[in-house]
N, C-alpha and C positions, 0 to 999 in steps of 0.2 A: 579475530572480528570475522563474522560471519556476511560474506558479501550479502548486500541487499538486493532484493528484484527488482529489475528496473521497468518502469512503465513510463510511456510517452504518450502526453494527453495535452493539448494545446490549451483546453478549456482551464474552469476554475474548478472543476468537479470531476474526481475519478472515481470510476465504477470498477469495482473488480469482481468478476463473476466466473462461472463455468469451469472450466478448467483450471484457470488463473485461480479461482479462488479455493479448488479442491488441493491446490498444490501448497497455497498457503495453509490449509487444515493441517494436512499431512508433514508440511516443513515449515513453522511458523518463521519467517524472517522479516526485515526491515522493509520497506518499501523507498526506491528512491525515484522521484518523480521528476522527470525531465518535460517542464512545460516552456517550449520553443526557448531553449536555451538557458532558461533558469532552473534551479534543482531546488527541490524540498525534500527532506528526509521525513518518513511516518516510521517512528522508534517500533520495533520488534514488539515491546510490551503492548503497546496501542493496538495493533494488530490481532494479537492474542486476547485481548480484551474485546475487541469488536466482534471476533469470532464466537466467543463464550457469549457476548449479549445476545447475538444473532441466534444462537443455537438454543439461549432460555427464552427467547422470543417465541421461536418455532417451536415450542411445548406445547403454547396455547393457543397459537392459531399460525397458519401457513402463510409464510412470506418469501418472496425469491431468496435465494441463498446468494446475495452480493454485498458487499463492502461497498460503502459510499463515503468518499473524503471529499471535503473542500481544501482548498490553497491555502486558506487559513488555519488549518490544523497541522500543516506542515511545519517542521524545522527546517529555515533558510539555512542553507551552506553555499560556500561560496563556489562560484562556477568551476574554478579550477579542480576543486576536490571532487564535485559531481561528474565531470570528465572522465577523471581518474576511476572513481567508484563505475561508471558507467562502462569504460572500455575494459577493466580488469572484472567485472563482475559475469 
């Protein structure tokens, strides 16, 4: 398994932009979201689909190159698993 890219965001909305966005475009990987000790996973397939969707949208009108996810879009994972993934990532 390719380790997910970890983001710490206490809110219910995660925005990925700038250099972090560019890194995901070059090397798509799942995202591990640490939300004040709770962990959610955004699968790699969802990241890739979001990047493609944003690229298609930008063909017709320029939008900021940023991915926005809500906590409800994540797959809940046990805290212990999240801690191991975060530590080993």
